[in-house]
N, C-alpha and C positions, 0 to 999 in steps of 0.2 A: 675574181680569180681565186681568192682565198676559199670561197665556197666550193669551187671545183676541186681544189686540192683536198679539202675535207671529205668530199664525196668519194674521190679516188682513194684516199687513205682508208675510208670505211670499207670500200670494196676489197682492197688489198688485205685488210685485216680479216674480213669475212672469208675470203678465199684461203688465206693462210691457216685459219682455224680449221678448215675442212680439208686442206690439201693432203699433206702427208703426216705421218705420225713421227714420234721420236725415233732416233736411230734404233734399229733392231725390231721395231714394230712393222708388221706387214701392212702395206698400203692396200687399200681396197675401196669398194663403194661405200658411200655414206647415205644415210636417210635424212631427208629434210623435214623439219617440223617448224611450227611457229615458236617464237620466243615468248617467254612468260609475259602476261599482261602487266605484271608489276614493273617491268622494264619500260620506262617511259621514253627512253632514247635508244637509238641504235637500230639495227636491221630488224625487219619483221620476221625473217626466216633465218634459221641456223641449222646446222647439221650435227649428227653424231655418227660414229662408225657403225656400219652394218656388221652384225655378229651372225655369220652364217651357221646353219645347223651342221652338226658334225658330218663329215663326208661330202659336203657340198664344195665342189671345186670352183665352179663359176656360177654366180647367181643368175637366175632367170627372172624375167619380169614378175612372174607369179610369186616367187619367194620374196622379192623386194616389196611387193604390194602387201603380202601377208605381214611382213615385219612393220610396215607403215601402219597397218590397221591395228597392230598390237600396241602401238603407241611408243613414245620415247622412254628410254631408260634414264636419261639425264633429267633431274628434277627442274632444271632451268628451262626446259622445253615443254610445249604442250601440243597435243594433237589438234589439227584443224578440222577433224572429221566429226560429224555428229554421232551420238550414241546409236548403237545398233547397226551402223554402216558395215557392210561386208563387201569384200572384193569377190566378184563372181567369175570372171574369166578374162583372158587376154588372147590376142591373136595378131599376127602380122597382116597388114593390108596388102593382099596379093597384087592389087592393081597399082599400088604406090609403094615400091620398095623403100624401106627405111621408116615407114609409118607404122606405129603400133596402136592398136585399139584396145582399150580396157573398159570393162563393164563393171559398174558399181551398183549396189542395191539402190532401191528407190529413195532412201534417205538422202542420197547425194543430190537428188533433184530439189531438195528443200533448201539448199545453200544458195545464197544470192549475194550480190555486191562484193564487198571486200572479202567476206568469208569464202565465197566461191573462188575468187582469184587466188587467195592464199592456199586453199586446198588443192586447186588445179596445179599450182606451181610446186607444191610439195611433191605431188605425183610426177610431174614433168621433170623436175630437176633430179629426182631419184632415178626414174627410168632412163633418163638420157645417158646414164653411165653404162648401160647395157650396150655391148658391141652391136652396131648396126642401127640403133635407134636414132632417128633424126627428128621425128615429131611424134606427138602423142595426141590421140583423140579419146576423150573420156565420155562414155555413155552412162546414163542412169536409167535403169529399168528398160534398156533398149533404145533410149532416145538421147540425142545430143541436146544440150541446153540451147534453146533458141534465142536466148538473150545475150549470148556471147557474140562478140563481133566476128569471130572466126572459130572454127571447130578444131583445127589442127594447131597444136601449140608446140613451140620449140623452146629449148632452154635459153636461147639468146634473148628471148623476149623478157625474161625475168631480170635482166641486168638493170640496176638502178641507173637512172639518167637524170641529169639536171635539166629542168625546162629552161629554155633560153628566154 
């Protein structure tokens, strides 16, 4: 029971850190990154506010992905993406409303295991803040990773859960 309480408390603290700002600060989307490897305890992912370019009223998936590729401003966060990785394009899946496809350069295909999972969910959690996005499919050099259990990822899958 105590373990469940601690897991729930960690989730609440994580969400509170990324939820809203202080009074007077505008609320808006956040960018998800990995926490510093020096941190041995706590969540693997954390967020920082998205700083839109001047004149941008509503961020689109491309703008958020470009900001992710630029890396975190917070020194306590690190990018989960390999060097040289670039975002190539995004599109709505016309046959499945709410699903967004993004294509990354071939370096994304070199990610495996936990590195792939962390990178995937930094993208999914960031893009899920765009109105209408229910799920995200990530392609690398035109192909889906065939070693994932499923290709369409949703933000709900990233919730920490205690194994029974």
